[in-house]
N, CA and C atoms of all chains as a GROMACS GRO file, in nm:
protein
  627
    1MET      N    1  -3.051  12.266   7.363
    1MET     CA    2  -2.980  12.190   7.462
    1MET      C    3  -2.990  12.243   7.591
    2SER      N    4  -3.066  12.224   7.671
    2SER     CA    5  -2.969  12.308   7.832
    2SER      C    6  -2.877  12.246   7.864
    3THR      N    7  -2.849  12.317   8.025
    3THR     CA    8  -2.763  12.294   8.105
    3THR      C    9  -2.769  12.126   8.123
    4HIS      N   10  -2.968  12.138   8.171
    4HIS     CA   11  -2.986  12.000   8.224
    4HIS      C   12  -2.996  11.824   8.128
    5ASP      N   13  -3.035  11.875   8.019
    5ASP     CA   14  -3.062  11.817   7.906
    5ASP      C   15  -2.859  11.802   7.895
    6ARG      N   16  -2.761  11.811   7.864
    6ARG     CA   17  -2.676  11.790   7.822
    6ARG      C   18  -2.609  11.724   7.948
    7SER      N   19  -2.657  11.709   8.036
    7SER     CA   20  -2.605  11.654   8.179
    7SER      C   21  -2.635  11.543   8.161
    8VAL      N   22  -2.811  11.514   8.174
    8VAL     CA   23  -2.844  11.346   8.125
    8VAL      C   24  -2.778  11.324   8.042
    9ALA      N   25  -2.755  11.360   7.912
    9ALA     CA   26  -2.729  11.303   7.779
    9ALA      C   27  -2.594  11.286   7.793
   10THR      N   28  -2.486  11.344   7.934
   10THR     CA   29  -2.372  11.297   7.914
   10THR      C   30  -2.346  11.228   8.022
   11HIS      N   31  -2.455  11.178   8.138
   11HIS     CA   32  -2.498  11.102   8.222
   11HIS      C   33  -2.467  10.952   8.136
   12LYS      N   34  -2.608  10.918   8.044
   12LYS     CA   35  -2.590  10.808   7.981
   12LYS      C   36  -2.492  10.795   7.858
   13THR      N   37  -2.429  10.837   7.826
   13THR     CA   38  -2.316  10.818   7.752
   13THR      C   39  -2.218  10.759   7.844
   14THR      N   40  -2.241  10.799   7.967
   14THR     CA   41  -2.134  10.752   8.072
   14THR      C   42  -2.168  10.626   8.142
   15VAL      N   43  -2.282  10.607   8.151
   15VAL     CA   44  -2.329  10.504   8.181
   15VAL      C   45  -2.327  10.356   8.047
   16GLY      N   46  -2.310  10.444   7.900
   16GLY     CA   47  -2.344  10.364   7.862
   16GLY      C   48  -2.155  10.316   7.794
   17TRP      N   49  -2.106  10.389   7.806
   17TRP     CA   50  -1.923  10.372   7.810
   17TRP      C   51  -1.928  10.257   7.935
   18TYR      N   52  -1.953  10.256   8.050
   18TYR     CA   53  -1.906  10.145   8.179
   18TYR      C   54  -1.958  10.062   8.122
   19LEU      N   55  -2.091  10.072   8.102
   19LEU     CA   56  -2.151   9.884   8.078
   19LEU      C   57  -2.101   9.864   7.933
   20THR      N   58  -2.066   9.883   7.792
   20THR     CA   59  -2.009   9.842   7.703
   20THR      C   60  -1.877   9.781   7.748
   21VAL      N   61  -1.789   9.865   7.789
   21VAL     CA   62  -1.603   9.788   7.862
   21VAL      C   63  -1.668   9.691   7.936
   22SER      N   64  -1.802   9.694   8.059
   22SER     CA   65  -1.766   9.610   8.117
   22SER      C   66  -1.854   9.478   8.031
   23ALA      N   67  -1.921   9.456   7.972
   23ALA     CA   68  -1.949   9.344   7.864
   23ALA      C   69  -1.843   9.300   7.778
   24ALA      N   70  -1.760   9.403   7.748
   24ALA     CA   71  -1.650   9.332   7.651
   24ALA      C   72  -1.540   9.276   7.720
   25ALA      N   73  -1.526   9.338   7.881
   25ALA     CA   74  -1.394   9.201   7.975
   25ALA      C   75  -1.484   9.089   7.965
   26VAL      N   76  -1.624   9.105   8.003
   26VAL     CA   77  -1.692   8.992   8.028
   26VAL      C   78  -1.668   8.872   7.909
   27LEU      N   79  -1.738   8.941   7.815
   27LEU     CA   80  -1.741   8.832   7.691
   27LEU      C   81  -1.606   8.811   7.678
   28ASP      N   82  -1.496   8.863   7.675
   28ASP     CA   83  -1.354   8.842   7.644
   28ASP      C   84  -1.289   8.680   7.741
   29LEU      N   85  -1.344   8.760   7.921
   29LEU     CA   86  -1.341   8.674   7.978
   29LEU      C   87  -1.371   8.523   7.900
   30GLY      N   88  -1.482   8.560   7.927
   30GLY     CA   89  -1.589   8.408   7.887
   30GLY      C   90  -1.542   8.335   7.763
   31LEU      N   91  -1.484   8.444   7.682
   31LEU     CA   92  -1.464   8.383   7.568
   31LEU      C   93  -1.287   8.302   7.574
   32ALA      N   94  -1.245   8.310   7.667
   32ALA     CA   95  -1.111   8.302   7.693
   32ALA      C   96  -1.134   8.151   7.768
   33LEU      N   97  -1.204   8.153   7.865
   33LEU     CA   98  -1.254   8.030   7.968
   33LEU      C   99  -1.289   7.948   7.868
   34VAL      N  100  -1.360   7.952   7.762
   34VAL     CA  101  -1.418   7.839   7.699
   34VAL      C  102  -1.322   7.824   7.629
   35VAL      N  103  -1.222   7.876   7.503
   35VAL     CA  104  -1.081   7.815   7.444
   35VAL      C  105  -1.014   7.741   7.531
   36ASP      N  106  -0.999   7.785   7.658
   36ASP     CA  107  -0.936   7.697   7.747
   36ASP      C  108  -0.952   7.594   7.818
   37SER      N  109  -1.095   7.560   7.853
   37SER     CA  110  -1.164   7.459   7.852
   37SER      C  111  -1.167   7.373   7.713
   38ALA      N  112  -1.183   7.397   7.629
   38ALA     CA  113  -1.126   7.336   7.493
   38ALA      C  114  -1.016   7.285   7.462
   39GLY      N  115  -0.911   7.293   7.585
   39GLY     CA  116  -0.758   7.279   7.560
   39GLY      C  117  -0.651   7.314   7.467
   40HIS      N  118  -0.703   7.478   7.514
   40HIS     CA  119  -0.608   7.540   7.398
   40HIS      C  120  -0.585   7.675   7.540
   41PRO      N  121  -0.456   7.682   7.636
   41PRO     CA  122  -0.450   7.762   7.729
   41PRO      C  123  -0.338   7.872   7.703
   42ASP      N  124  -0.282   7.847   7.592
   42ASP     CA  125  -0.214   7.925   7.514
   42ASP      C  126  -0.281   8.032   7.428
   43ALA      N  127  -0.389   7.999   7.355
   43ALA     CA  128  -0.472   8.096   7.276
   43ALA      C  129  -0.553   8.144   7.420
   44ALA      N  130  -0.591   8.082   7.502
   44ALA     CA  131  -0.702   8.185   7.572
   44ALA      C  132  -0.649   8.274   7.682
   45ALA      N  133  -0.472   8.225   7.743
   45ALA     CA  134  -0.373   8.323   7.760
   45ALA      C  135  -0.406   8.420   7.668
   46GLY      N  136  -0.405   8.431   7.536
   46GLY     CA  137  -0.363   8.538   7.437
   46GLY      C  138  -0.489   8.609   7.418
   47ILE      N  139  -0.577   8.596   7.464
   47ILE     CA  140  -0.738   8.609   7.445
   47ILE      C  141  -0.752   8.692   7.559
   48VAL      N  142  -0.725   8.675   7.671
   48VAL     CA  143  -0.726   8.736   7.779
   48VAL      C  144  -0.655   8.896   7.805
   49THR      N  145  -0.497   8.869   7.730
   49THR     CA  146  -0.367   8.972   7.768
   49THR      C  147  -0.440   9.102   7.642
   50GLY      N  148  -0.532   9.041   7.510
   50GLY     CA  149  -0.568   9.109   7.399
   50GLY      C  150  -0.646   9.164   7.426
   51GLY      N  151  -0.762   9.115   7.472
   51GLY     CA  152  -0.917   9.149   7.511
   51GLY      C  153  -0.870   9.298   7.619
   52LEU      N  154  -0.814   9.241   7.712
   52LEU     CA  155  -0.778   9.311   7.815
   52LEU      C  156  -0.698   9.448   7.816
   53LEU      N  157  -0.619   9.426   7.733
   53LEU     CA  158  -0.509   9.552   7.667
   53LEU      C  159  -0.609   9.634   7.625
   54VAL      N  160  -0.720   9.619   7.569
   54VAL     CA  161  -0.805   9.724   7.475
   54VAL      C  162  -0.865   9.746   7.593
   55VAL      N  163  -0.910   9.692   7.696
   55VAL     CA  164  -1.025   9.773   7.789
   55VAL      C  165  -0.898   9.881   7.866
   56VAL      N  166  -0.806   9.842   7.885
   56VAL     CA  167  -0.717   9.905   7.941
   56VAL      C  168  -0.677  10.060   7.904
   57LEU      N  169  -0.669  10.044   7.693
   57LEU     CA  170  -0.668  10.100   7.626
   57LEU      C  171  -0.763  10.224   7.630
   58ALA      N  172  -0.917  10.189   7.650
   58ALA     CA  173  -0.985  10.269   7.638
   58ALA      C  174  -1.083  10.316   7.693
   59SER      N  175  -0.990  10.264   7.845
   59SER     CA  176  -0.986  10.328   8.063
   59SER      C  177  -0.915  10.427   7.974
   60VAL      N  178  -0.784  10.422   7.956
   60VAL     CA  179  -0.694  10.517   7.922
   60VAL      C  180  -0.733  10.671   7.859
   61GLY      N  181  -0.797  10.617   7.752
   61GLY     CA  182  -0.829  10.700   7.679
   61GLY      C  183  -0.976  10.764   7.738
   62ARG      N  184  -1.030  10.692   7.808
   62ARG     CA  185  -1.130  10.796   7.886
   62ARG      C  186  -1.098  10.860   7.970
   63TRP      N  187  -0.951  10.818   8.082
   63TRP     CA  188  -0.933  10.927   8.120
   63TRP      C  189  -0.894  11.032   8.086
   64ARG      N  190  -0.790  11.014   7.935
   64ARG     CA  191  -0.703  11.121   7.912
   64ARG      C  192  -0.826  11.201   7.855
   65SER      N  193  -0.886  11.162   7.794
   65SER     CA  194  -1.056  11.235   7.789
   65SER      C  195  -1.099  11.355   7.817
   66VAL      N  196  -1.096  11.293   7.979
   66VAL     CA  197  -1.142  11.399   8.134
   66VAL      C  198  -1.034  11.530   8.090
   67ARG      N  199  -0.881  11.460   8.145
   67ARG     CA  200  -0.770  11.517   8.179
   67ARG      C  201  -0.712  11.640   8.072
   68ALA      N  202  -0.708  11.567   7.957
   68ALA     CA  203  -0.648  11.621   7.848
   68ALA      C  204  -0.707  11.660   7.688
   69VAL      N  205  -0.804  11.694   7.726
   69VAL     CA  206  -0.931  11.694   7.594
   69VAL      C  207  -0.847  11.742   7.506
   70ASP      N  208  -0.819  11.876   7.461
   70ASP     CA  209  -0.774  11.934   7.349
   70ASP      C  210  -0.623  11.806   7.288
   71ARG      N  211  -0.595  11.729   7.398
   71ARG     CA  212  -0.412  11.690   7.308
   71ARG      C  213  -0.508  11.530   7.266
   72ILE      N  214  -0.599  11.515   7.277
   72ILE     CA  215  -0.618  11.353   7.182
   72ILE      C  216  -0.675  11.342   7.113
   73GLY      N  217  -0.687  11.229   7.040
   73GLY     CA  218  -0.692  11.206   6.888
   73GLY      C  219  -0.853  11.149   6.874
   74THR      N  220  -0.893  11.162   6.738
   74THR     CA  221  -1.010  11.101   6.697
   74THR      C  222  -1.041  10.916   6.740
   75ALA      N  223  -0.919  10.857   6.745
   75ALA     CA  224  -0.949  10.707   6.786
   75ALA      C  225  -0.956  10.699   6.976
   76THR      N  226  -0.929  10.797   7.064
   76THR     CA  227  -0.942  10.829   7.200
   76THR      C  228  -1.063  10.904   7.162
   77ARG      N  229  -1.076  10.999   7.160
   77ARG     CA  230  -1.274  11.024   7.172
   77ARG      C  231  -1.345  10.903   7.118
   78ILE      N  232  -1.322  10.843   7.068
   78ILE     CA  233  -1.401  10.738   6.983
   78ILE      C  234  -1.398  10.622   7.112
   79ALA      N  235  -1.322  10.605   7.159
   79ALA     CA  236  -1.308  10.454   7.230
   79ALA      C  237  -1.343  10.517   7.429
   80ALA      N  238  -1.326  10.647   7.419
   80ALA     CA  239  -1.334  10.671   7.583
   80ALA      C  240  -1.502  10.728   7.542
   81GLY      N  241  -1.589  10.690   7.428
   81GLY     CA  242  -1.714  10.748   7.435
   81GLY      C  243  -1.796  10.914   7.423
   82ARG      N  244  -1.670  10.964   7.369
   82ARG     CA  245  -1.711  11.132   7.377
   82ARG      C  246  -1.679  11.168   7.212
   83ALA      N  247  -1.702  11.108   7.119
   83ALA     CA  248  -1.665  11.107   7.028
   83ALA      C  249  -1.787  11.208   6.934
   84ASP      N  250  -1.735  11.299   6.860
   84ASP     CA  251  -1.843  11.428   6.816
   84ASP      C  252  -1.871  11.371   6.655
   85GLU      N  253  -1.964  11.420   6.585
   85GLU     CA  254  -2.004  11.337   6.492
   85GLU      C  255  -1.929  11.326   6.316
   86ARG      N  256  -1.744  11.441   6.365
   86ARG     CA  257  -1.668  11.389   6.256
   86ARG      C  258  -1.579  11.238   6.274
   87ASP      N  259  -1.585  11.309   6.407
   87ASP     CA  260  -1.475  11.154   6.490
   87ASP      C  261  -1.594  11.005   6.459
   88LEU      N  262  -1.719  11.008   6.486
   88LEU     CA  263  -1.815  10.903   6.434
   88LEU      C  264  -1.825  10.914   6.270
   89ARG      N  265  -1.820  10.982   6.185
   89ARG     CA  266  -1.802  11.025   6.024
   89ARG      C  267  -1.686  10.874   6.022
   90VAL      N  268  -1.573  11.007   6.043
   90VAL     CA  269  -1.457  10.884   6.017
   90VAL      C  270  -1.436  10.754   6.059
   91HIS      N  271  -1.545  10.720   6.197
   91HIS     CA  272  -1.528  10.581   6.231
   91HIS      C  273  -1.655  10.529   6.160
   92GLU      N  274  -1.738  10.548   6.069
   92GLU     CA  275  -1.801  10.442   6.024
   92GLU      C  276  -1.708  10.483   5.828
   93GLY      N  277  -1.643  10.518   5.794
   93GLY     CA  278  -1.594  10.519   5.695
   93GLY      C  279  -1.446  10.426   5.702
   94ALA      N  280  -1.424  10.430   5.776
   94ALA     CA  281  -1.345  10.363   5.847
   94ALA      C  282  -1.375  10.213   5.805
   95LEU      N  283  -1.475  10.191   5.907
   95LEU     CA  284  -1.549  10.046   5.895
   95LEU      C  285  -1.614  10.035   5.786
   96ALA      N  286  -1.621  10.110   5.691
   96ALA     CA  287  -1.710  10.084   5.544
   96ALA      C  288  -1.574  10.011   5.487
   97VAL      N  289  -1.411  10.091   5.486
   97VAL     CA  290  -1.329  10.048   5.395
   97VAL      C  291  -1.324   9.877   5.453
   98VAL      N  292  -1.304   9.840   5.593
   98VAL     CA  293  -1.317   9.747   5.665
   98VAL      C  294  -1.390   9.637   5.589
   99GLY      N  295  -1.509   9.698   5.602
   99GLY     CA  296  -1.648   9.583   5.551
   99GLY      C  297  -1.613   9.537   5.367
  100MET      N  298  -1.563   9.623   5.277
  100MET     CA  299  -1.554   9.583   5.163
  100MET      C  300  -1.386   9.496   5.171
  101VAL      N  301  -1.297   9.525   5.232
  101VAL     CA  302  -1.157   9.446   5.225
  101VAL      C  303  -1.176   9.328   5.279
  102ALA      N  304  -1.276   9.320   5.400
  102ALA     CA  305  -1.327   9.167   5.444
  102ALA      C  306  -1.374   9.091   5.321
  103LEU      N  307  -1.449   9.171   5.281
  103LEU     CA  308  -1.560   9.102   5.152
  103LEU      C  309  -1.459   9.055   5.054
  104VAL      N  310  -1.397   9.092   4.971
  104VAL     CA  311  -1.269   9.094   4.947
  104VAL      C  312  -1.202   8.940   4.985
  105LEU      N  313  -1.120   8.970   5.110
  105LEU     CA  314  -1.060   8.844   5.182
  105LEU      C  315  -1.130   8.744   5.164
  106SER      N  316  -1.233   8.765   5.231
  106SER     CA  317  -1.345   8.625   5.270
  106SER      C  318  -1.358   8.507   5.094
  107GLY      N  319  -1.358   8.610   4.979
  107GLY     CA  320  -1.341   8.548   4.869
  107GLY      C  321  -1.218   8.506   4.838
  108LEU      N  322  -1.110   8.576   4.864
  108LEU     CA  323  -0.963   8.516   4.813
  108LEU      C  324  -0.933   8.375   4.919
  109ALA      N  325  -0.991   8.461   5.059
  109ALA     CA  326  -0.982   8.256   5.157
  109ALA      C  327  -1.047   8.176   5.093
  110SER      N  328  -1.166   8.206   5.069
  110SER     CA  329  -1.235   8.060   5.008
  110SER      C  330  -1.191   8.022   4.862
  111ALA      N  331  -1.177   8.115   4.775
  111ALA     CA  332  -1.063   8.024   4.671
  111ALA      C  333  -0.918   7.995   4.689
  112ALA      N  334  -0.889   8.005   4.781
  112ALA     CA  335  -0.717   7.909   4.827
  112ALA      C  336  -0.766   7.838   4.950
  113THR      N  337  -0.920   7.793   4.954
  113THR     CA  338  -0.915   7.675   4.982
  113THR      C  339  -0.900   7.539   4.928
  114PHE      N  340  -0.977   7.573   4.777
  114PHE     CA  341  -0.950   7.496   4.642
  114PHE      C  342  -0.806   7.489   4.610
  115LEU      N  343  -0.712   7.548   4.657
  115LEU     CA  344  -0.573   7.515   4.623
  115LEU      C  345  -0.496   7.489   4.725
  116ASP      N  346  -0.587   7.401   4.845
  116ASP     CA  347  -0.492   7.338   4.904
  116ASP      C  348  -0.427   7.471   5.025
  117VAL      N  349  -0.424   7.550   5.026
  117VAL     CA  350  -0.404   7.604   5.166
  117VAL      C  351  -0.461   7.572   5.249
  118ASP      N  352  -0.390   7.554   5.397
  118ASP     CA  353  -0.506   7.548   5.489
  118ASP      C  354  -0.590   7.639   5.554
  119ALA      N  355  -0.680   7.590   5.549
  119ALA     CA  356  -0.787   7.707   5.591
  119ALA      C  357  -0.773   7.712   5.729
  120VAL      N  358  -0.782   7.630   5.852
  120VAL     CA  359  -0.728   7.664   5.974
  120VAL      C  360  -0.652   7.796   5.994
  121ALA      N  361  -0.533   7.797   5.901
  121ALA     CA  362  -0.415   7.924   5.908
  121ALA      C  363  -0.479   8.031   5.866
  122ILE      N  364  -0.590   7.995   5.739
  122ILE     CA  365  -0.666   8.129   5.690
  122ILE      C  366  -0.706   8.228   5.817
  123LEU      N  367  -0.811   8.118   5.872
  123LEU     CA  368  -0.887   8.145   5.995
  123LEU      C  369  -0.819   8.253   6.080
  124ARG      N  370  -0.726   8.170   6.124
  124ARG     CA  371  -0.623   8.240   6.233
  124ARG      C  372  -0.597   8.404   6.186
  125VAL      N  373  -0.501   8.402   6.052
  125VAL     CA  374  -0.504   8.515   6.010
  125VAL      C  375  -0.558   8.629   5.982
  126MET      N  376  -0.655   8.593   5.953
  126MET     CA  377  -0.784   8.657   5.940
  126MET      C  378  -0.790   8.806   6.032
  127PRO      N  379  -0.845   8.759   6.112
  127PRO     CA  380  -0.870   8.852   6.229
  127PRO      C  381  -0.759   8.975   6.232
  128PHE      N  382  -0.604   8.920   6.232
  128PHE     CA  383  -0.491   9.026   6.235
  128PHE      C  384  -0.506   9.152   6.088
  129VAL      N  385  -0.561   9.023   5.984
  129VAL     CA  386  -0.516   9.162   5.838
  129VAL      C  387  -0.606   9.234   5.864
  130LEU      N  388  -0.768   9.154   5.894
  130LEU     CA  389  -0.869   9.253   5.910
  130LEU      C  390  -0.811   9.414   6.060
  131VAL      N  391  -0.755   9.354   6.112
  131VAL     CA  392  -0.747   9.503   6.249
  131VAL      C  393  -0.627   9.592   6.197
  132ALA      N  394  -0.500   9.509   6.134
  132ALA     CA  395  -0.471   9.603   6.053
  132ALA      C  396  -0.488   9.710   5.906
  133ALA      N  397  -0.589   9.640   5.828
  133ALA     CA  398  -0.705   9.737   5.792
  133ALA      C  399  -0.764   9.829   5.823
  134THR      N  400  -0.826   9.805   5.947
  134THR     CA  401  -0.908   9.889   6.052
  134THR      C  402  -0.794   9.993   6.086
  135ALA      N  403  -0.701   9.964   6.139
  135ALA     CA  404  -0.607  10.084   6.147
  135ALA      C  405  -0.550  10.149   6.051
  136THR      N  406  -0.551  10.130   5.992
  136THR     CA  407  -0.467  10.145   5.817
  136THR      C  408  -0.606  10.250   5.762
  137ALA      N  409  -0.735  10.200   5.752
  137ALA     CA  410  -0.832  10.275   5.696
  137ALA      C  411  -0.830  10.403   5.768
  138PHE      N  412  -0.849  10.393   5.882
  138PHE     CA  413  -0.876  10.460   6.008
  138PHE      C  414  -0.750  10.622   5.973
  139VAL      N  415  -0.636  10.590   5.966
  139VAL     CA  416  -0.594  10.723   6.016
  139VAL      C  417  -0.575  10.774   5.867
  140ILE      N  418  -0.563  10.683   5.703
  140ILE     CA  419  -0.643  10.782   5.598
  140ILE      C  420  -0.772  10.851   5.599
  141VAL      N  421  -0.870  10.765   5.630
  141VAL     CA  422  -0.990  10.867   5.640
  141VAL      C  423  -0.976  10.990   5.740
  142ASP      N  424  -0.892  10.954   5.844
  142ASP     CA  425  -0.909  11.059   5.925
  142ASP      C  426  -0.815  11.197   5.897
  143ARG      N  427  -0.687  11.169   5.829
  143ARG     CA  428  -0.654  11.253   5.819
  143ARG      C  429  -0.670  11.373   5.613
  144ARG      N  430  -0.755  11.215   5.604
  144ARG     CA  431  -0.891  11.314   5.537
  144ARG      C  432  -0.977  11.364   5.539
  145SER      N  433  -1.028  11.372   5.695
  145SER     CA  434  -1.208  11.430   5.670
  145SER      C  435  -1.139  11.561   5.791
  146MET      N  436  -1.706  12.240   5.027
  146MET     CA  437  -1.810  12.334   5.021
  146MET      C  438  -1.701  12.474   5.152
  147ARG      N  439  -1.676  12.616   5.061
  147ARG     CA  440  -1.592  12.719   5.151
  147ARG      C  441  -1.711  12.757   5.283
  148ASN      N  442  -1.598  12.794   5.355
  148ASN     CA  443  -1.689  12.867   5.491
  148ASN      C  444  -1.654  12.958   5.561
  149GLU      N  445  -1.717  13.013   5.648
  149GLU     CA  446  -1.639  13.187   5.707
  149GLU      C  447  -1.587  13.141   5.878
  150ILE      N  448  -1.572  13.036   5.867
  150ILE     CA  449  -1.575  13.035   6.025
  150ILE      C  450  -1.440  13.053   6.092
  151ARG      N  451  -1.351  13.045   6.030
  151ARG     CA  452  -1.190  13.119   6.066
  151ARG      C  453  -1.222  13.239   6.082
  152ARG      N  454  -1.266  13.288   5.974
  152ARG     CA  455  -1.282  13.463   5.964
  152ARG      C  456  -1.300  13.540   6.085
  153LEU      N  457  -1.462  13.442   6.092
  153LEU     CA  458  -1.585  13.488   6.191
  153LEU      C  459  -1.469  13.447   6.356
  154ARG      N  460  -1.413  13.315   6.343
  154ARG     CA  461  -1.360  13.248   6.508
  154ARG      C  462  -1.261  13.415   6.507
  155GLU      N  463  -1.173  13.427   6.421
  155GLU     CA  464  -1.053  13.464   6.457
  155GLU      C  465  -1.112  13.628   6.499
  156GLU      N  466  -1.192  13.675   6.407
  156GLU     CA  467  -1.281  13.831   6.440
  156GLU      C  468  -1.296  13.855   6.623
  157ARG      N  469  -1.349  13.664   6.670
  157ARG     CA  470  -1.344  13.713   6.802
  157ARG      C  471  -1.261  13.652   6.871
  158SER      N  472  -1.205  13.624   6.817
  158SER     CA  473  -1.059  13.625   6.883
  158SER      C  474  -1.025  13.488   6.977
  159LEU      N  475  -1.122  13.397   6.884
  159LEU     CA  476  -1.166  13.250   6.991
  159LEU      C  477  -1.078  13.178   6.908
  160SER      N  478  -0.944  13.060   7.016
  160SER     CA  479  -0.925  12.941   6.970
  160SER      C  480  -1.002  12.834   6.885
  161GLN      N  481  -0.912  12.740   6.819
  161GLN     CA  482  -0.977  12.669   6.767
  161GLN      C  483  -1.084  12.597   6.877
  162ALA      N  484  -0.990  12.525   7.041
  162ALA     CA  485  -1.048  12.448   7.088
  162ALA      C  486  -1.157  12.552   7.155
  163ALA      N  487  -1.151  12.663   7.164
  163ALA     CA  488  -1.241  12.776   7.267
  163ALA      C  489  -1.389  12.706   7.202
  164LEU      N  490  -1.384  12.783   7.078
  164LEU     CA  491  -1.469  12.726   6.946
  164LEU      C  492  -1.559  12.587   6.971
  165GLY      N  493  -1.467  12.528   7.000
  165GLY     CA  494  -1.500  12.377   6.968
  165GLY      C  495  -1.617  12.342   7.096
  166THR      N  496  -1.557  12.419   7.210
  166THR     CA  497  -1.612  12.415   7.345
  166THR      C  498  -1.732  12.411   7.334
  167GLU      N  499  -1.743  12.573   7.291
  167GLU     CA  500  -1.888  12.602   7.243
  167GLU      C  501  -1.963  12.589   7.100
  168LEU      N  502  -1.929  12.530   7.076
  168LEU     CA  503  -2.011  12.455   6.963
  168LEU      C  504  -2.073  12.266   6.990
  169GLY      N  505  -1.981  12.217   7.122
  169GLY     CA  506  -1.968  12.049   7.123
  169GLY      C  507  -1.910  11.980   7.069
  170VAL      N  508  -1.787  12.023   7.024
  170VAL     CA  509  -1.716  11.922   6.888
  170VAL      C  510  -1.543  11.950   6.948
  171SER      N  511  -1.479  11.846   6.879
  171SER     CA  512  -1.330  11.843   6.876
  171SER      C  513  -1.284  11.993   6.878
  172ARG      N  514  -1.143  12.023   6.922
  172ARG     CA  515  -1.035  12.114   6.825
  172ARG      C  516  -1.021  12.094   6.651
  173GLN      N  517  -1.036  11.944   6.691
  173GLN     CA  518  -0.971  11.877   6.520
  173GLN      C  519  -1.091  11.897   6.445
  174THR      N  520  -1.224  11.898   6.472
  174THR     CA  521  -1.349  11.903   6.388
  174THR      C  522  -1.344  12.052   6.345
  175VAL      N  523  -1.319  12.135   6.428
  175VAL     CA  524  -1.303  12.302   6.415
  175VAL      C  525  -1.214  12.320   6.300
  176ASN      N  526  -1.109  12.241   6.337
  176ASN     CA  527  -1.006  12.256   6.243
  176ASN      C  528  -1.056  12.172   6.070
  177SER      N  529  -1.094  12.067   6.124
  177SER     CA  530  -1.154  12.045   5.956
  177SER      C  531  -1.220  12.106   5.873
  178LEU      N  532  -1.323  12.191   5.983
  178LEU     CA  533  -1.408  12.290   5.874
  178LEU      C  534  -1.370  12.373   5.832
  179GLU      N  535  -1.260  12.416   5.920
  179GLU     CA  536  -1.229  12.583   5.876
  179GLU      C  537  -1.133  12.513   5.692
  180THR      N  538  -1.047  12.422   5.726
  180THR     CA  539  -0.979  12.347   5.624
  180THR      C  540  -1.073  12.315   5.488
  181GLY      N  541  -1.215  12.322   5.511
  181GLY     CA  542  -1.312  12.191   5.405
  181GLY      C  543  -1.242  12.097   5.370
  182ARG      N  544  -1.240  12.044   5.505
  182ARG     CA  545  -1.181  11.860   5.504
  182ARG      C  546  -1.315  11.801   5.558
  183TYR      N  547  -1.401  11.899   5.600
  183TYR     CA  548  -1.487  11.823   5.680
  183TYR      C  549  -1.654  11.909   5.661
  184ASP      N  550  -1.710  11.869   5.584
  184ASP     CA  551  -1.878  11.910   5.553
  184ASP      C  552  -1.945  11.867   5.675
  185PRO      N  553  -1.971  11.995   5.766
  185PRO     CA  554  -2.112  11.950   5.866
  185PRO      C  555  -2.214  11.910   5.865
  186SER      N  556  -2.273  11.820   5.920
  186SER     CA  557  -2.390  11.782   5.944
  186SER      C  558  -2.481  11.909   5.908
  187LEU      N  559  -2.636  11.929   5.919
  187LEU     CA  560  -2.712  12.016   5.932
  187LEU      C  561  -2.740  12.062   6.039
  188PRO      N  562  -2.726  11.960   6.169
  188PRO     CA  563  -2.761  12.010   6.278
  188PRO      C  564  -2.616  12.060   6.344
  189LEU      N  565  -2.524  12.070   6.310
  189LEU     CA  566  -2.359  12.166   6.344
  189LEU      C  567  -2.450  12.280   6.232
  190ALA      N  568  -2.455  12.259   6.117
  190ALA     CA  569  -2.418  12.392   6.044
  190ALA      C  570  -2.544  12.481   6.151
  191PHE      N  571  -2.623  12.453   6.169
  191PHE     CA  572  -2.729  12.520   6.262
  191PHE      C  573  -2.644  12.562   6.406
  192THR      N  574  -2.570  12.553   6.482
  192THR     CA  575  -2.495  12.554   6.580
  192THR      C  576  -2.458  12.634   6.528
  193VAL      N  577  -2.366  12.606   6.444
  193VAL     CA  578  -2.214  12.713   6.394
  193VAL      C  579  -2.296  12.862   6.350
  194ALA      N  580  -2.403  12.881   6.292
  194ALA     CA  581  -2.474  12.987   6.229
  194ALA      C  582  -2.604  13.054   6.374
  195ARG      N  583  -2.600  13.006   6.439
  195ARG     CA  584  -2.689  13.041   6.571
  195ARG      C  585  -2.550  13.092   6.657
  196TYR      N  586  -2.431  13.034   6.695
  196TYR     CA  587  -2.351  13.066   6.767
  196TYR      C  588  -2.308  13.178   6.726
  197PHE      N  589  -2.261  13.194   6.584
  197PHE     CA  590  -2.220  13.351   6.504
  197PHE      C  591  -2.339  13.430   6.527
  198GLY      N  592  -2.456  13.418   6.486
  198GLY     CA  593  -2.581  13.499   6.476
  198GLY      C  594  -2.628  13.521   6.326
  199LEU      N  595  -2.560  13.427   6.261
  199LEU     CA  596  -2.579  13.474   6.094
  199LEU      C  597  -2.663  13.375   6.033
  200SER      N  598  -2.690  13.322   5.915
  200SER     CA  599  -2.765  13.227   5.891
  200SER      C  600  -2.674  13.172   5.789
  201ILE      N  601  -2.742  12.988   5.783
  201ILE     CA  602  -2.626  12.872   5.747
  201ILE      C  603  -2.565  13.005   5.564
  202GLU      N  604  -2.704  13.017   5.510
  202GLU     CA  605  -2.616  13.050   5.363
  202GLU      C  606  -2.466  13.181   5.375
  203GLU      N  607  -2.505  13.266   5.498
  203GLU     CA  608  -2.392  13.354   5.532
  203GLU      C  609  -2.277  13.305   5.569
  204ILE      N  610  -2.249  13.187   5.598
  204ILE     CA  611  -2.125  13.112   5.648
  204ILE      C  612  -2.075  12.977   5.567
  205PHE      N  613  -2.182  12.894   5.493
  205PHE     CA  614  -2.146  12.822   5.420
  205PHE      C  615  -2.150  12.832   5.263
  206HIS      N  616  -2.077  12.847   5.152
  206HIS     CA  617  -2.094  12.857   5.070
  206HIS      C  618  -2.073  12.733   4.970
  207VAL      N  619  -2.189  12.683   4.868
  207VAL     CA  620  -2.109  12.578   4.796
  207VAL      C  621  -2.074  12.636   4.673
  208ASP      N  622  -1.921  12.558   4.637
  208ASP     CA  623  -1.801  12.553   4.574
  208ASP      C  624  -1.894  12.558   4.437
  209ALA      N  625  -1.821  12.689   4.380
  209ALA     CA  626  -1.854  12.695   4.226
  209ALA      C  627  -1.748  12.711   4.141
   0.00000   0.00000   0.00000
């Protein structure tokens, strides 16, 4: 890959990262508006806070990936859009684990509803469980790779 | 899979970060390659071989 090709590729990656982060922010705010208009202002506030926190963390990661490229970790490089092939393999491995966890959890959740467990509560807890599973799987796969 | 990356890097007095920059990967990836925890893709293996001026077979060895 020539210097020019690499520059073009970097530019495309940069543009893609800004588009992705902007789309995530717009989607987050749009979802919060919908939830708020449905009469759940506290949940909407939570969606805005959580979503924008992720956007801010990704932006900080992007900034650090330029300023302190040797001191950032796998997750930061992925969030910053500067992942190499190992980072992407760690990401894929973690997501594969989460996919299996989600499959098992959805089965268990479905069965739980037949035992009169509150389905709404299950639905609300599920994202947090999956986020925790994602973080755990990521750390384990990263350390083993 | 075993490899000679650490030896080749040290012969050239390169840090892992410097080699990573040359190969277009992170320092952690170079470390994982050297410790055998990560097997590179074929394109990266070619990049490593080309950088050191050797063939892939001279750098990477299948565990037997």
